[in-house]
C-alpha positions in Angstrom: -4.9 -15.6 23.9 -2.4 -18.4 23.7 -1.7 -20.0 27.1 2.0 -20.5 27.0 3.6 -18.7 24.0 7.1 -19.7 25.0 6.3 -23.4 24.2 4.5 -23.0 20.9 5.6 -22.9 17.3 4.7 -19.3 17.0 8.1 -18.3 18.4 9.6 -19.9 15.5 7.2 -18.7 13.0 7.4 -15.2 14.3 11.2 -15.2 15.2 11.7 -11.8 13.4 9.3 -10.2 15.9 10.1 -8.8 19.4 9.2 -11.4 22.0 6.7 -9.0 23.5 4.8 -8.8 20.2 4.5 -12.6 19.6 1.5 -13.3 21.7 -0.6 -10.6 20.3 0.4 -11.3 16.6 -0.3 -15.0 17.1 -3.6 -14.4 18.6 -4.7 -12.4 15.6 -3.5 -15.2 13.3 -5.4 -17.8 15.3 -8.6 -15.8 15.4 -8.7 -16.3 11.6 -7.4 -19.8 11.4 -3.8 -19.1 10.3 -1.4 -21.7 11.6 2.3 -21.2 12.4 3.1 -23.3 9.3 1.1 -21.0 7.1 3.1 -18.1 8.4 6.4 -19.9 8.0 5.5 -20.9 4.4 4.3 -17.4 3.5 7.5 -15.8 4.8 9.7 -18.5 3.1 8.3 -17.6 -0.3 8.2 -14.0 0.6 4.5 -13.8 -0.1 4.8 -15.1 -3.8 1.9 -17.4 -3.3 -0.3 -14.6 -1.9 0.6 -12.3 -4.8 -0.1 -15.0 -7.4 -3.6 -15.6 -5.7 -4.3 -11.9 -5.7 -3.6 -11.8 -9.3 -7.0 -13.5 -9.5 -8.9 -11.1 -7.3 -11.7 -10.9 -9.8 -12.6 -14.3 -8.4 -14.5 -13.7 -5.2 -13.0 -16.8 -3.7 -9.3 -16.0 -4.4 -8.5 -15.6 -0.7 -10.3 -18.7 0.5 -7.4 -21.0 0.5 -5.6 -18.7 3.0 -8.7 -18.3 5.3 -10.2 -15.3 3.6 -9.3 -11.6 3.0 -8.5 -10.9 6.7 -6.1 -13.7 6.8 -4.5 -12.6 3.5 -4.1 -9.1 4.9 -2.4 -10.5 8.2 0.0 -12.8 6.2 1.0 -10.0 3.8 1.5 -7.7 6.8 3.9 -10.4 8.3 5.8 -10.6 5.2 6.3 -6.8 5.4 7.3 -7.2 9.1 9.8 -9.8 8.2 11.1 -7.7 5.3 11.5 -4.7 7.6 13.4 -6.9 10.0 15.8 -8.2 7.3 16.4 -4.6 5.9 17.2 -3.4 9.4 19.7 -6.2 10.0 21.4 -5.6 6.6 21.6 -1.9 7.3 23.3 -2.5 10.6 25.8 -4.8 9.0 26.5 -2.2 6.2 27.0 0.5 8.7 29.6 -1.5 10.6 31.4 -2.5 7.3 31.5 1.0 6.1 32.9 2.2 9.5 35.6 -0.4 8.9 36.3 0.6 5.3 36.7 4.4 6.4 39.6 3.2 8.5 41.6 2.1 5.3 40.1 4.1 2.5 39.0 7.7 1.9 35.2 8.5 1.9 35.5 9.4 -1.8 36.9 6.0 -2.6 34.2 4.1 -0.5 31.5 6.2 -1.9 32.6 5.3 -5.5 32.9 1.7 -4.8 29.4 1.6 -3.1 27.7 4.0 -5.6 26.6 6.5 -3.0 27.6 10.0 -2.2 30.6 10.9 0.2 28.0 12.4 2.5 26.2 9.3 2.7 29.3 7.2 3.4 30.0 9.6 6.5 26.4 9.1 7.5 26.5 5.3 7.2 29.9 5.1 8.9 28.8 7.3 11.8 25.9 4.7 12.4 28.4 2.0 12.4 30.6 3.8 14.9 27.6 4.2 17.3 26.6 0.6 17.0 30.1 -0.4 17.9 30.0 1.9 20.8 26.6 0.9 22.1 27.8 -2.8 22.2 31.1 -2.0 23.8 32.9 -3.3 20.6 34.5 0.0 19.6 37.9 0.1 17.9 41.1 -0.5 20.1 
């Protein structure tokens, strides 16, 4: 286990993770020789390098540059965790924006502009309203 995770590069490499998860995730990476830099690079290219290497999976050594199949699996999982984090953030922003739009436009108009159903607009807007309420930043 990492001695003092708060002072390591892992916090930067795993910034999309909950702080309580960082030590365990970093430990799994370190066990297979994956560095914080490798994680940052893999996330920066959204796993494109891993995908390109996997295209040659008929070569038994395709995963060696990354530390082997376990390292590749961990890196790919981290790209997925990062993507989930980004999707969650985007969803929150969209919900708040739709809540704002419903102040000035009908749900039918918003739905047409977003390419979703009127019911979906109401659903998204309700989430935005709840997010505002939970942060104390509701409408005045």
